[in-house]
C-alpha positions as CSV (number, residue, x, y, z in Angstrom):
1,M,213.8,252.1,200.1
2,V,214.9,253.3,196.7
3,P,213.1,252.5,193.4
4,H,215.2,250.6,190.8
5,L,214.3,251.0,187.2
6,T,214.2,248.0,184.9
7,T,216.4,248.2,181.8
8,A,217.1,246.0,178.8
9,L,220.8,247.0,178.8
10,T,223.1,244.2,179.9
11,G,226.5,245.4,178.7
12,P,229.2,247.1,180.6
13,L,228.3,250.4,182.4
14,A,229.0,253.6,180.5
15,E,231.7,255.7,182.1
16,L,229.4,258.4,183.4
17,E,227.0,255.9,184.9
18,A,229.8,254.0,186.6
19,R,231.2,257.3,188.0
20,I,227.8,258.2,189.5
21,L,227.2,254.8,191.0
22,S,230.7,254.7,192.6
23,A,230.0,258.2,194.2
24,S,226.4,257.3,195.3
25,A,227.2,257.8,199.0
26,T,228.8,261.2,198.4
27,I,225.9,262.2,196.2
28,E,223.3,261.2,198.7
29,H,225.1,263.1,201.5
30,W,225.3,266.2,199.2
31,L,221.6,266.0,198.4
32,R,220.6,265.8,202.1
33,G,222.6,268.9,202.7
34,Q,220.9,270.7,199.8
35,W,217.4,269.8,201.1
36,Q,218.3,271.2,204.5
37,E,219.5,274.4,202.9
38,H,216.8,274.8,200.2
39,E,213.2,273.9,200.6
40,P,212.3,271.5,197.7
41,P,209.0,271.8,195.8
42,I,206.3,269.5,197.0
43,Y,206.5,267.6,193.7
44,G,208.0,267.9,190.3
45,S,209.0,265.9,187.2
46,V,212.2,266.1,185.1
47,D,212.6,265.2,181.5
48,L,216.0,263.6,181.1
49,R,218.0,262.9,177.9
50,N,220.5,260.0,178.2
51,S,223.0,259.5,175.4
52,G,225.1,257.0,177.4
53,F,228.0,259.4,177.7
54,K,225.9,262.4,178.7
55,L,222.9,262.7,181.0
56,A,221.1,266.0,181.2
57,P,217.6,267.5,182.1
58,V,215.9,269.3,179.3
59,D,212.7,270.3,181.1
60,T,211.5,270.6,184.7
61,N,207.8,270.7,185.5
62,L,206.7,271.9,188.9
63,F,203.0,270.9,188.2
64,P,203.6,267.4,187.0
65,G,200.8,265.6,185.1
66,G,202.2,262.1,184.6
67,F,201.4,260.3,187.9
68,N,199.3,257.9,185.9
69,N,202.6,256.7,184.3
70,L,204.2,255.7,187.6
71,N,205.0,252.0,188.1
72,P,202.4,250.7,190.6
73,Q,205.3,249.2,192.6
74,F,206.4,252.8,193.4
75,M,203.1,253.6,195.2
76,P,204.4,252.9,198.7
77,L,207.3,255.3,198.1
78,C,204.9,258.0,196.7
79,V,202.7,257.7,199.7
80,Q,205.7,257.9,202.1
81,A,207.0,260.9,200.3
82,A,203.6,262.7,200.4
83,M,203.3,262.0,204.1
84,A,206.8,263.5,204.7
85,A,206.1,266.5,202.6
86,I,202.8,267.4,204.2
87,E,204.0,266.7,207.7
88,K,206.9,269.2,207.1
89,I,204.6,271.9,205.7
90,C,201.4,271.5,207.7
91,P,201.8,268.8,210.4
92,N,198.1,268.9,211.4
93,A,196.8,268.8,207.9
94,R,193.6,266.8,207.4
95,N,191.9,268.4,204.4
96,L,193.6,269.0,201.0
97,L,192.0,270.7,198.1
98,L,193.4,269.6,194.7
99,I,193.0,272.1,191.8
100,P,193.7,270.4,188.5
101,E,194.1,271.7,184.9
102,N,190.9,272.2,182.9
103,H,191.7,269.2,180.7
104,T,188.4,267.4,181.4
105,R,188.5,265.6,178.0
106,N,192.1,264.4,178.3
107,V,191.7,260.9,179.6
108,F,195.4,260.5,180.5
109,Y,195.4,263.7,182.5
110,L,192.3,262.6,184.3
111,Q,194.0,259.3,185.2
112,N,196.9,261.4,186.6
113,V,194.4,263.3,188.8
114,V,193.0,260.0,190.1
115,R,196.4,258.7,190.9
116,L,197.4,262.0,192.7
117,Q,194.2,261.9,194.7
118,T,194.8,258.3,195.7
119,I,198.4,259.0,196.8
120,F,197.4,261.8,199.2
121,R,194.3,259.9,200.5
122,Q,196.6,257.0,201.4
123,A,198.8,259.5,203.1
124,G,195.9,260.2,205.5
125,L,194.3,263.2,204.0
126,N,190.7,264.0,203.0
127,V,191.2,265.0,199.3
128,R,188.6,266.8,197.2
129,I,188.9,268.4,193.8
130,G,188.0,272.0,193.1
131,S,187.7,273.1,189.5
132,L,188.5,276.5,187.9
133,L,186.2,275.8,185.0
134,P,183.4,278.4,185.0
135,D,180.8,275.8,183.8
136,I,181.4,273.6,186.9
137,D,178.7,275.3,189.1
138,R,177.7,272.2,190.9
139,P,179.3,268.9,191.9
140,T,180.0,267.1,188.6
141,K,181.1,263.6,187.9
142,V,183.6,263.0,185.1
143,E,184.1,259.5,183.8
144,V,187.6,258.1,183.8
145,P,188.4,254.8,182.1
146,D,189.4,252.0,184.5
147,H,188.7,254.2,187.5
148,P,185.7,255.4,189.5
149,P,184.3,258.8,188.3
150,L,186.1,261.9,189.4
151,L,184.0,264.4,191.3
152,L,184.7,268.0,190.3
153,E,183.3,270.7,192.6
154,P,183.0,274.5,192.2
155,L,185.4,276.6,194.2
156,V,184.1,278.8,197.0
157,R,186.0,281.9,198.2
158,R,185.4,283.0,201.8
159,G,187.5,286.1,202.7
160,S,191.1,285.0,202.5
161,R,190.3,281.3,202.4
162,L,189.4,279.0,199.5
163,G,187.5,275.8,199.6
164,L,184.3,274.1,198.6
165,A,180.7,274.5,199.8
166,D,181.2,272.1,202.7
167,F,185.0,271.8,202.8
168,D,187.6,274.0,204.4
169,P,191.1,272.8,203.6
170,C,194.3,273.9,205.3
171,T,196.4,273.1,202.2
172,I,195.7,273.7,198.5
173,L,197.6,271.6,196.0
174,L,197.9,273.1,192.5
175,N,198.2,270.7,189.6
176,N,197.6,273.6,187.2
177,D,200.6,275.4,185.7
178,L,198.8,278.8,185.6
179,S,200.1,279.4,182.1
180,A,197.1,281.6,181.4
181,G,197.9,283.7,184.5
182,V,196.9,283.6,188.1
183,P,193.0,283.6,188.6
184,E,191.8,286.2,191.0
185,I,190.2,283.5,193.1
186,L,193.7,282.2,194.0
187,R,195.2,285.5,195.0
188,G,195.6,286.6,198.6
189,L,195.0,283.2,200.3
190,D,197.0,284.3,203.4
191,E,195.5,281.7,205.8
192,Q,196.2,278.6,203.7
193,F,199.2,276.8,202.3
194,V,199.2,277.0,198.4
195,L,201.6,274.5,196.9
196,P,203.5,275.0,194.7
197,P,203.4,278.8,195.3
198,L,201.7,281.0,192.7
199,H,205.0,282.5,191.5
200,A,206.1,279.0,190.4
201,G,203.5,279.2,187.6
202,W,204.4,279.8,183.9
203,A,202.8,283.2,184.1
204,T,205.9,284.5,186.0
205,R,208.5,281.7,185.8
206,R,211.1,281.7,183.0
207,K,213.1,278.8,181.7
208,S,216.1,281.0,181.1
209,R,216.2,281.8,184.9
210,H,215.7,278.1,185.7
211,F,218.6,276.9,183.5
212,A,220.8,279.7,184.8
213,A,220.3,278.3,188.3
214,Y,220.7,274.8,187.1
215,D,224.0,275.7,185.5
216,R,225.4,276.6,189.0
217,V,224.0,273.4,190.4
218,A,225.6,271.3,187.6
219,Q,229.0,273.0,188.2
220,E,228.9,272.2,192.0
221,F,227.8,268.6,191.3
222,A,230.5,268.0,188.7
223,E,233.2,269.3,191.1
224,L,231.8,267.0,193.8
225,I,232.3,263.8,191.8
226,G,235.1,264.9,189.5
227,I,233.5,265.1,186.1
228,D,233.1,267.7,183.4
229,P,229.9,269.7,184.1
230,W,229.1,269.5,180.4
231,L,228.2,265.8,181.0
232,V,225.2,266.8,183.1
233,N,224.3,270.1,181.4
234,P,221.9,270.3,178.5
235,Y,224.0,273.2,177.0
């Protein structure tokens, strides 16, 4: 099952789009091989720019905050993808701790957290939300328009494990890009899966290194379907 985007365009396909569609089987086979060779991040979002004759990513976010913008029709696919990802990483996972950004006044971001929590709950996990905010020192409800309130709870560190007062997760899902650095409470969690890993945060990650790696991928992809790599490269 593959999502199909709706579009207002009804004219003939642009050359690049036609080339990609005609090579779809080859591309899918190549992608499967890449996923076997390289472990993909548990989630991510890509900002694409499409001029019609050129299609290229200009930004990649490993801590995506736009799940509230997903088409509701895609929810079954999201749940299926979440189940597959968790099963691969921690097959016996039951409890997942979600650590969001500190944007408690950003309504759209809070809606994103609600949607993310819903996806993993429907994937069969107990999902609770732990906050890095120092003023969250007790379970606190935060109102979210058109949704039930979010319950934010203070994090509790026990040795090399992180959880809540009455909640011990095997997996910790970060929806916080760590742009301010890695908090001490997140370091040294050797007994739990932390996803994405701490080194994926903006405190250590560099866009220059990201696009250098993407340049190599674009070259290989272009050779695969017989196009100029400039057509899928932002530079």
